[in-house]
N, C-alpha and C positions, 0 to 999 in steps of 0.2 A: 196369389201373392200373399206370405205371410205378412203379419204386422209387426211391426216392430217390439222388441221385448226387450224392456232396461236391463232386465238381468243375462241377458245371452253373453257367451264367450265374448265376442269381439268386444262388447262394452265393458268388460271387465277388464281385458286386456288394454282397453284404453288409457290406463293409469300406469305411468312408467314404476311403482313402488311394484303394483301387481306383476308386471311383465318380469322385474327382478326376482320375485318370488317364485315366478313359475321358470326363470331360468335356473336358477337355486335348485327347485325341485325336480327338474331334468336332470341334473346330475344324479341325484340319490334323493330317498324320503329324508324329511326332517320334523323334528318339533318345534314349535314356536320359540323355543330359548336359542336353538341352533340358529335359526334364521335372522332374529332380533340380533344375532352377535356380527353377521356377515352384513347386516344392513344397517341405515342411518337412523334406524326410527324404533321405538320402544314396543316392549312386546304385548301390550293391549293394540297397537295399532298395527302390528302385525296379524293379531287375530282379527281383527274389523278387515284386513285385506283376505286375509283366508277364508273368511265368511263370505265375502262377495265371490271369489273365486269357487268355492263349494256350492253356492247357490247357482252360478253359472254351470255347474257342471264341470268345471274343469281339475279341480283337487277331489281327493276322497281322504278320509282319515278314519284311523283305528288307535284303539286304547292300545297303551303300552304302559302299564302300570299307573302313575298318577299322570303321566304324559299322554298327549294326542300326537301321534305321528300323522304328517301329511305327505302325501304324494302324489302325482298327475293322474289324473283320472284318464285311460288310455281312449276310453268309448269318446269323452267330451271335447278331446285332442285330436282324436279322428275325425270328429263330426265337423270341426273348423277347417281340418285338412279337406274333406270332401267338398266343403264351400268353394275353398280355394280353387281345387282343381275343377270345379263347375266353372267357376269366373274364368279361369286362364283359359279352359276348352272352347268358350265362349267368344272369348277376345282374339283367339287363333283360328276359329270360324270365320271369325268377321274379318280378319283381315285378309284370310283367303279369299273370302268373298270380293273382296275390295280389291286385291291385287288381281284377281281374275277379269273383274269388270275392265280394268285398264289394258288389260291384253287385246 
């Protein structure tokens, strides 16, 4: 079993502001200023949240002039989805086993 990582995607998504940022980035890539316009936090706070999301592998960034534009990292999001699919498959298998035992 893998050890718990404080910087994994699930931990990063534990914060409601970071979930809101991910929801915004799911619509389209955005710069820090654009995110700050739609969120009730300052630009520096947005930057700090983006840093956490980037370290967790959920977002990437690229330079666009003097700005950095952030987008969701498909590989990071896919990894979370794969984990959920694994949990869901195990839960269904366990449910099936229990249902078959009762027959």
